[in-house]
C-alpha positions in Angstrom: 144.5 166.0 164.3 144.1 162.6 162.7 140.6 161.5 162.2 139.2 165.1 162.6 137.4 166.4 159.5 139.1 169.4 157.9 135.8 171.3 157.8 135.3 170.8 161.6 138.8 172.2 162.2 138.0 175.2 160.1 134.7 175.9 161.9 136.5 175.6 165.3 139.2 178.0 164.3 136.6 180.5 163.0 134.7 180.4 166.3 137.9 181.4 168.2 138.4 184.5 166.1 137.4 187.9 167.5 135.1 188.7 164.6 133.3 185.4 164.3 130.3 186.4 162.1 132.4 187.8 159.2 134.8 184.9 159.4 132.0 182.4 159.2 130.7 184.2 156.2 134.1 184.0 154.5 134.3 180.2 155.3 130.8 179.7 153.7 132.0 181.4 150.6 135.0 179.2 150.4 132.9 176.1 150.9 131.2 176.8 147.6 134.3 175.3 146.1 135.1 172.1 148.0 138.6 170.7 148.1 137.7 168.2 145.3 136.6 170.9 142.9 138.6 172.9 140.4 139.9 176.2 141.7 138.0 179.2 140.4 140.9 180.3 138.3 141.1 177.0 136.5 137.3 177.1 135.9 137.8 180.5 134.4 140.6 179.2 132.1 138.2 176.4 130.9 135.6 179.1 130.2 138.0 181.1 128.1 139.1 177.9 126.2 135.4 177.2 125.5 134.9 180.7 124.0 137.8 180.1 121.6 136.6 176.6 120.8 133.1 177.8 120.2 134.4 180.4 117.8 136.5 178.0 115.8 134.0 175.2 115.8 131.2 177.4 114.5 133.2 178.1 111.4 135.4 175.0 110.8 134.6 172.4 113.4 137.3 170.9 115.6 136.4 172.6 118.9 137.1 169.4 120.8 140.7 169.8 119.6 140.9 172.8 122.0 138.5 171.8 124.9 139.5 168.2 125.5 143.2 168.8 125.9 142.6 171.7 128.2 140.3 169.6 130.4 142.9 166.8 130.5 145.6 169.4 131.4 143.3 170.6 134.2 143.4 167.1 135.7 140.0 165.8 134.5 140.1 162.1 133.7 139.7 161.1 130.0 136.2 159.6 130.2 134.8 162.6 132.2 136.6 165.0 129.7 134.9 163.3 126.7 131.5 163.2 128.4 131.7 166.8 129.7 132.8 167.9 126.2 129.6 166.4 124.8 127.6 168.6 127.1 129.5 171.9 126.6 129.8 171.6 122.9 126.1 171.4 122.5 125.8 175.0 123.6 128.1 176.1 120.8 126.5 173.9 118.1 123.0 175.1 119.1 124.1 178.8 119.3 125.7 178.6 115.8 122.7 176.6 114.4 120.2 179.3 115.6 122.4 182.1 114.2 122.6 180.3 110.8 118.9 179.5 110.8 117.9 183.2 111.5 119.8 184.2 108.3 118.1 181.4 106.2 121.2 179.2 105.8 119.5 176.2 107.3 115.8 175.3 107.5 115.4 173.7 110.9 112.0 172.2 110.3 113.0 170.4 107.1 116.4 169.2 108.6 115.0 167.9 111.9 114.6 164.3 110.6 118.3 164.3 109.7 119.2 165.7 113.1 117.1 162.9 114.6 119.0 160.2 112.6 122.3 161.6 113.7 121.1 161.6 117.3 120.2 157.9 117.0 123.6 157.2 115.4 125.4 159.1 118.2 123.5 157.3 121.0 124.1 153.8 119.4 127.8 154.7 118.9 128.2 155.8 122.6 126.7 152.5 123.7 129.0 150.5 121.4 132.1 152.6 122.4 133.2 150.2 125.1 132.6 147.1 122.8 134.2 148.2 119.5 138.0 148.2 119.3 138.9 151.7 118.5 142.5 151.0 117.5 141.9 150.8 113.7 139.8 154.0 113.9 142.5 155.8 115.8 145.1 154.6 113.2 143.1 155.6 110.1 141.4 158.9 111.1 144.5 161.2 111.0 145.2 160.2 107.4 141.6 160.6 106.4 141.6 164.1 108.0 144.7 165.0 106.0 143.1 163.7 102.8 140.0 165.8 103.5 142.1 168.9 104.3 143.9 168.4 100.9 140.5 168.0 99.2 139.3 171.3 100.5 142.7 173.0 99.9 143.1 172.0 96.2 139.6 171.4 94.8 138.7 174.3 92.5 135.5 176.2 92.6 134.8 175.6 96.3 132.6 178.6 97.1 129.2 179.4 98.6 127.3 178.4 95.4 125.5 175.1 95.4 126.7 172.5 92.9 125.4 169.3 91.4 123.6 167.0 94.0 124.8 163.4 93.7 122.4 161.8 96.2 118.8 162.7 97.3 118.3 164.2 100.7 116.5 161.0 101.8 119.4 158.7 100.8 121.8 161.1 102.5 119.7 161.2 105.6 119.4 157.5 106.1 123.0 156.5 105.1 125.7 159.2 105.6 124.1 161.0 108.5 123.6 158.0 110.9 126.9 156.4 109.9 128.8 159.6 110.8 126.7 159.9 114.0 127.7 156.3 114.9 131.3 157.2 114.4 130.8 160.4 116.5 129.5 158.3 119.4 132.2 155.6 119.2 135.3 157.8 118.6 134.4 161.4 117.9 137.3 163.4 116.5 136.7 164.7 113.0 133.0 163.9 112.8 132.2 167.4 111.7 134.7 167.1 108.9 132.9 164.0 107.6 129.5 165.7 107.7 131.1 168.7 105.9 132.6 166.5 103.2 129.3 164.7 102.7 127.3 167.9 102.3 129.8 169.4 99.8 130.6 166.3 97.8 127.3 164.4 97.9 124.6 166.9 98.7 126.2 169.6 96.5 126.0 172.4 99.1 128.1 175.5 99.0 130.6 176.0 101.8 128.5 178.3 104.0 125.4 176.2 103.6 127.3 173.0 104.4 128.8 174.6 107.5 125.3 175.6 108.7 123.9 172.2 108.1 126.9 170.5 109.7 126.3 172.4 113.0 122.7 171.2 113.2 123.5 167.5 112.3 126.5 167.5 114.6 124.3 168.8 117.4 122.1 165.8 117.0 124.9 163.2 117.2 126.4 165.1 120.2 123.1 165.1 122.0 122.6 161.3 121.3 125.9 160.4 122.7 125.6 162.9 125.6 122.4 161.1 126.8 124.3 157.9 127.1 127.2 159.5 129.0 124.8 161.4 131.3 123.0 158.1 132.1 126.3 156.6 133.2 127.1 159.6 135.5 130.2 160.6 133.6 129.3 164.2 133.0 130.8 166.9 135.2 127.8 169.3 135.2 129.3 172.4 136.8 132.3 172.4 134.5 130.2 171.5 131.4 127.6 174.3 132.0 130.3 177.0 132.7 132.1 176.0 129.5 128.8 175.8 127.7 128.2 179.5 128.3 131.7 180.2 126.8 130.8 178.0 123.8 127.6 179.9 123.3 129.4 183.3 123.2 132.2 182.1 120.9 129.8 180.4 118.5 127.8 183.6 118.1 130.9 185.6 117.1 132.2 182.8 114.8 129.0 182.1 113.0 128.5 185.8 112.3 132.0 186.1 110.9 131.4 183.0 108.7 128.2 184.5 107.3 130.0 187.7 106.6 133.0 186.2 104.9 131.7 182.9 103.6 134.0 180.4 101.8 137.1 182.7 101.9 137.1 182.4 105.7 135.6 178.9 106.1 137.9 177.1 103.6 141.3 178.1 105.1 140.1 177.5 108.6 138.8 174.0 107.6 142.2 173.1 106.2 144.0 174.3 109.3 141.6 172.7 111.7 141.7 169.3 110.0 145.5 169.3 109.7 145.9 170.4 113.4 143.5 167.6 114.5 145.4 165.0 112.4 148.8 166.1 113.8 147.4 166.1 117.4 146.2 162.5 117.0 149.4 161.3 115.4 151.5 163.1 118.1 149.9 161.0 120.8 152.5 158.5 122.0 149.8 155.8 122.3 148.6 156.3 118.7 148.6 152.8 117.1 150.8 153.8 114.1 153.5 155.1 116.5 153.2 152.0 118.6 153.4 149.7 115.5 156.4 151.5 114.1 158.1 151.8 117.5 158.7 155.5 117.8 
Protein backbone atom coordinates (compact mmCIF):
# COMPACT_ATOMS: atom_id res chain seq x y z
CA UNK A 1 0.00 0.00 0.00
CA UNK A 2 2.79 2.40 -0.77
CA UNK A 3 1.60 5.93 -1.31
CA UNK A 4 -1.80 5.32 0.36
CA UNK A 5 -2.35 7.42 3.50
CA UNK A 6 -2.63 5.37 6.69
CA UNK A 7 -5.81 7.15 7.71
CA UNK A 8 -7.47 6.26 4.36
CA UNK A 9 -6.63 2.60 4.91
CA UNK A 10 -8.14 2.77 8.40
CA UNK A 11 -11.39 4.32 7.10
CA UNK A 12 -11.66 1.74 4.31
CA UNK A 13 -11.19 -1.07 6.81
CA UNK A 14 -13.84 0.36 9.08
CA UNK A 15 -16.36 0.59 6.24
CA UNK A 16 -15.95 -3.13 5.61
CA UNK A 17 -16.82 -4.06 9.16
CA UNK A 18 -20.25 -5.34 10.01
CA UNK A 19 -20.94 -2.66 12.60
CA UNK A 20 -19.66 0.36 10.73
CA UNK A 21 -21.03 3.18 12.89
CA UNK A 22 -19.55 2.04 16.21
CA UNK A 23 -16.23 1.33 14.48
CA UNK A 24 -16.08 4.78 12.93
CA UNK A 25 -16.75 6.23 16.37
CA UNK A 26 -13.82 4.26 17.77
CA UNK A 27 -11.59 5.49 14.95
CA UNK A 28 -12.56 9.10 15.59
CA UNK A 29 -11.66 8.70 19.26
CA UNK A 30 -8.27 7.29 18.31
CA UNK A 31 -7.68 10.15 15.86
CA UNK A 32 -7.71 12.57 18.79
CA UNK A 33 -4.16 11.30 19.36
CA UNK A 34 -2.42 11.37 15.94
CA UNK A 35 0.58 9.14 15.35
CA UNK A 36 2.96 12.05 15.95
CA UNK A 37 1.54 12.75 19.43
CA UNK A 38 2.57 11.24 22.73
CA UNK A 39 0.52 8.27 23.84
CA UNK A 40 -2.06 8.98 26.51
CA UNK A 41 -0.10 6.94 29.05
CA UNK A 42 3.01 9.03 28.45
CA UNK A 43 1.02 12.24 28.78
CA UNK A 44 -0.34 10.97 32.09
CA UNK A 45 3.21 10.23 33.27
CA UNK A 46 4.20 13.82 32.44
CA UNK A 47 1.15 15.02 34.38
CA UNK A 48 2.24 13.04 37.46
CA UNK A 49 5.81 14.34 37.13
CA UNK A 50 4.43 17.89 37.00
CA UNK A 51 2.46 17.36 40.22
CA UNK A 52 5.62 16.29 42.03
CA UNK A 53 7.63 19.13 40.44
CA UNK A 54 5.02 21.69 41.46
CA UNK A 55 5.11 20.38 45.02
CA UNK A 56 8.91 20.57 45.29
CA UNK A 57 9.24 23.86 43.41
CA UNK A 58 6.68 25.67 45.57
CA UNK A 59 8.82 24.93 48.64
CA UNK A 60 12.44 24.85 47.49
CA UNK A 61 12.54 25.51 43.75
CA UNK A 62 14.17 23.17 41.27
CA UNK A 63 11.01 21.87 39.64
CA UNK A 64 12.74 21.90 36.26
CA UNK A 65 15.15 19.31 37.65
CA UNK A 66 12.18 16.93 37.51
CA UNK A 67 10.15 18.03 34.49
CA UNK A 68 12.84 18.65 31.88
CA UNK A 69 14.55 15.23 32.25
CA UNK A 70 11.14 13.52 32.12
CA UNK A 71 10.25 15.39 28.92
CA UNK A 72 13.61 14.48 27.39
CA UNK A 73 13.08 10.81 28.31
CA UNK A 74 9.64 11.06 26.66
CA UNK A 75 11.40 11.95 23.41
CA UNK A 76 10.72 15.69 23.34
CA UNK A 77 13.65 17.60 21.76
CA UNK A 78 15.72 19.81 24.12
CA UNK A 79 14.53 23.19 22.78
CA UNK A 80 10.87 22.19 22.92
CA UNK A 81 11.40 20.71 26.40
CA UNK A 82 12.85 23.98 27.70
CA UNK A 83 10.16 26.08 26.01
CA UNK A 84 7.31 23.85 27.20
CA UNK A 85 8.79 23.83 30.69
CA UNK A 86 8.51 27.62 30.74
CA UNK A 87 4.79 27.30 30.01
CA UNK A 88 3.91 24.57 32.51
CA UNK A 89 6.06 25.95 35.34
CA UNK A 90 4.11 29.21 35.30
CA UNK A 91 1.03 27.39 36.54
CA UNK A 92 2.93 26.13 39.57
CA UNK A 93 4.58 29.49 40.30
CA UNK A 94 1.27 31.35 39.94
CA UNK A 95 -0.57 28.81 42.10
CA UNK A 96 2.04 29.01 44.86
CA UNK A 97 2.22 32.82 44.65
CA UNK A 98 -1.55 33.15 45.10
CA UNK A 99 -1.49 30.74 48.05
CA UNK A 100 1.31 32.70 49.74
CA UNK A 101 -0.38 36.04 48.99
CA UNK A 102 -3.67 34.93 50.53
CA UNK A 103 -1.85 34.28 53.80
CA UNK A 104 -0.06 37.64 53.66
CA UNK A 105 3.46 36.34 52.96
CA UNK A 106 3.82 38.45 49.81
CA UNK A 107 2.13 41.72 48.83
CA UNK A 108 1.34 41.33 45.14
CA UNK A 109 0.63 45.02 44.52
CA UNK A 110 3.90 46.28 46.00
CA UNK A 111 5.98 43.53 44.37
CA UNK A 112 4.59 43.83 40.83
CA UNK A 113 7.34 46.28 39.75
CA UNK A 114 9.96 43.69 40.74
CA UNK A 115 8.05 41.00 38.85
CA UNK A 116 7.98 43.30 35.81
CA UNK A 117 11.76 43.82 36.03
CA UNK A 118 12.33 40.08 36.20
CA UNK A 119 10.02 39.61 33.20
CA UNK A 120 12.08 42.07 31.16
CA UNK A 121 15.28 40.32 32.22
CA UNK A 122 13.84 36.92 31.29
CA UNK A 123 12.71 38.13 27.86
CA UNK A 124 16.06 39.75 27.07
CA UNK A 125 17.87 36.63 28.27
CA UNK A 126 15.79 34.38 26.04
CA UNK A 127 16.56 36.60 23.03
CA UNK A 128 20.28 36.50 23.84
CA UNK A 129 20.29 32.75 24.57
CA UNK A 130 21.39 31.83 21.05
CA UNK A 131 24.07 34.55 21.00
CA UNK A 132 25.73 34.16 24.40
CA UNK A 133 28.14 31.20 24.77
CA UNK A 134 26.69 29.21 27.65
CA UNK A 135 29.78 27.07 28.27
CA UNK A 136 31.19 29.18 31.08
CA UNK A 137 27.75 29.40 32.72
CA UNK A 138 27.31 25.63 32.52
CA UNK A 139 30.77 25.15 34.03
CA UNK A 140 30.28 27.54 36.95
CA UNK A 141 26.64 27.02 37.97
CA UNK A 142 26.98 23.58 39.67
CA UNK A 143 29.72 24.90 41.96
CA UNK A 144 27.71 28.03 42.75
CA UNK A 145 24.72 25.86 43.61
CA UNK A 146 26.85 23.73 45.94
CA UNK A 147 28.13 26.90 47.62
CA UNK A 148 24.57 28.19 48.08
CA UNK A 149 23.46 24.82 49.48
CA UNK A 150 26.31 24.93 52.00
CA UNK A 151 25.37 28.50 52.92
CA UNK A 152 21.81 27.49 53.77
CA UNK A 153 23.00 24.29 55.48
CA UNK A 154 25.54 25.81 57.87
CA UNK A 155 24.48 29.44 58.36
CA UNK A 156 23.06 29.83 61.87
CA UNK A 157 19.81 31.59 62.70
CA UNK A 158 18.17 30.95 59.33
CA UNK A 159 14.51 31.00 60.28
CA UNK A 160 11.27 32.75 59.39
CA UNK A 161 12.19 36.00 61.17
CA UNK A 162 13.36 38.93 59.03
CA UNK A 163 16.93 40.12 59.63
CA UNK A 164 18.98 43.21 58.77
CA UNK A 165 18.33 44.59 55.27
CA UNK A 166 21.54 45.33 53.37
CA UNK A 167 20.07 47.02 50.29
CA UNK A 168 16.90 49.01 49.67
CA UNK A 169 14.00 47.41 47.78
CA UNK A 170 14.60 49.84 44.90
CA UNK A 171 18.27 48.88 44.51
CA UNK A 172 17.41 45.20 44.83
CA UNK A 173 14.67 45.55 42.20
CA UNK A 174 16.80 47.30 39.58
CA UNK A 175 19.97 45.22 40.02
CA UNK A 176 19.58 41.71 41.45
CA UNK A 177 16.12 40.98 40.06
CA UNK A 178 16.73 41.78 36.35
CA UNK A 179 20.21 40.20 36.44
CA UNK A 180 18.85 36.90 37.75
CA UNK A 181 15.97 37.21 35.28
CA UNK A 182 18.52 37.64 32.48
CA UNK A 183 20.31 34.50 33.66
CA UNK A 184 16.97 32.65 33.80
CA UNK A 185 16.29 33.51 30.17
CA UNK A 186 19.78 32.60 28.93
CA UNK A 187 20.42 29.43 30.92
CA UNK A 188 17.78 28.81 33.59
CA UNK A 189 18.78 26.11 36.11
CA UNK A 190 19.17 27.49 39.62
CA UNK A 191 17.53 30.87 38.99
CA UNK A 192 15.21 30.38 41.96
CA UNK A 193 18.20 29.68 44.21
CA UNK A 194 19.79 33.01 43.25
CA UNK A 195 16.53 34.87 43.94
CA UNK A 196 16.25 33.05 47.27
CA UNK A 197 19.84 33.86 48.24
CA UNK A 198 19.33 37.51 47.34
CA UNK A 199 16.15 37.84 49.38
CA UNK A 200 17.73 36.21 52.45
CA UNK A 201 21.22 37.73 52.28
CA UNK A 202 20.50 41.20 50.87
CA UNK A 203 16.82 41.93 51.50
CA UNK A 204 16.94 40.37 54.98
CA UNK A 205 13.83 38.22 54.51
CA UNK A 206 13.04 35.18 56.64
CA UNK A 207 12.94 31.81 54.89
CA UNK A 208 9.18 31.63 54.34
CA UNK A 209 8.90 35.23 53.18
CA UNK A 210 11.87 34.76 50.82
CA UNK A 211 10.27 31.62 49.38
CA UNK A 212 6.98 33.44 48.76
CA UNK A 213 8.68 36.37 47.04
CA UNK A 214 10.91 34.06 44.99
CA UNK A 215 7.82 32.39 43.52
CA UNK A 216 6.41 35.73 42.33
CA UNK A 217 9.67 37.06 40.88
CA UNK A 218 10.50 33.73 39.26
CA UNK A 219 7.05 33.76 37.68
CA UNK A 220 7.96 37.08 36.06
CA UNK A 221 11.23 35.88 34.51
CA UNK A 222 9.60 32.63 33.37
CA UNK A 223 6.81 34.57 31.69
CA UNK A 224 9.24 36.90 29.93
CA UNK A 225 11.30 34.07 28.47
CA UNK A 226 8.12 32.10 27.68
CA UNK A 227 6.86 34.93 25.47
CA UNK A 228 10.02 34.71 23.36
CA UNK A 229 9.80 30.91 23.07
CA UNK A 230 6.10 31.13 22.18
CA UNK A 231 6.84 33.68 19.45
CA UNK A 232 9.31 31.25 17.86
CA UNK A 233 6.78 28.39 17.91
CA UNK A 234 8.84 26.20 20.24
CA UNK A 235 6.11 25.55 22.84
CA UNK A 236 4.19 22.25 22.77
CA UNK A 237 0.87 23.59 24.00
CA UNK A 238 -1.06 20.38 24.67
CA UNK A 239 1.75 18.92 26.77
CA UNK A 240 2.45 22.22 28.52
CA UNK A 241 -1.18 22.78 29.50
CA UNK A 242 -1.67 19.22 30.77
CA UNK A 243 1.52 19.49 32.84
CA UNK A 244 0.43 22.96 33.95
CA UNK A 245 -2.64 21.49 35.65
CA UNK A 246 -0.36 19.06 37.47
CA UNK A 247 1.93 21.90 38.52
CA UNK A 248 -1.02 23.86 39.86
CA UNK A 249 -2.18 20.95 42.02
CA UNK A 250 1.29 20.14 43.34
CA UNK A 251 2.07 23.77 44.13
CA UNK A 252 -1.09 24.14 46.19
CA UNK A 253 -0.09 21.20 48.40
CA UNK A 254 3.56 22.28 48.64
CA UNK A 255 2.87 25.92 49.49
CA UNK A 256 0.45 24.92 52.23
CA UNK A 257 3.03 22.59 53.76
CA UNK A 258 5.65 25.35 53.55
CA UNK A 259 3.38 27.81 55.33
CA UNK A 260 2.56 25.23 58.00
CA UNK A 261 6.17 24.17 58.72
CA UNK A 262 8.22 27.22 57.67
CA UNK A 263 12.02 27.14 57.76
CA UNK A 264 12.25 23.65 59.30
CA UNK A 265 10.82 22.24 56.04
CA UNK A 266 12.11 24.81 53.55
CA UNK A 267 15.76 24.78 54.65
CA UNK A 268 16.49 21.02 54.24
CA UNK A 269 14.56 20.85 50.98
CA UNK A 270 16.52 23.83 49.66
CA UNK A 271 19.82 22.11 50.43
CA UNK A 272 18.71 18.81 48.89
CA UNK A 273 17.25 20.51 45.81
CA UNK A 274 20.34 22.62 45.10
CA UNK A 275 22.76 19.72 45.60
CA UNK A 276 20.64 17.47 43.38
CA UNK A 277 20.56 20.09 40.64
CA UNK A 278 24.34 20.59 40.88
CA UNK A 279 24.98 16.84 40.66
CA UNK A 280 22.62 16.51 37.70
CA UNK A 281 24.45 19.24 35.80
CA UNK A 282 27.89 17.78 36.55
CA UNK A 283 26.70 14.25 35.65
CA UNK A 284 25.94 15.37 32.10
CA UNK A 285 28.70 13.90 29.86
CA UNK A 286 28.69 17.14 27.84
CA UNK A 287 29.31 19.33 30.90
CA UNK A 288 32.31 21.59 30.13
CA UNK A 289 34.27 20.55 33.24
CA UNK A 290 33.99 16.87 32.31
CA UNK A 291 34.95 17.64 28.73
CA UNK A 292 37.96 19.73 29.84
CA UNK A 293 39.15 17.04 32.26
CA UNK A 294 38.47 14.24 29.79
CA UNK A 295 36.20 11.99 31.91
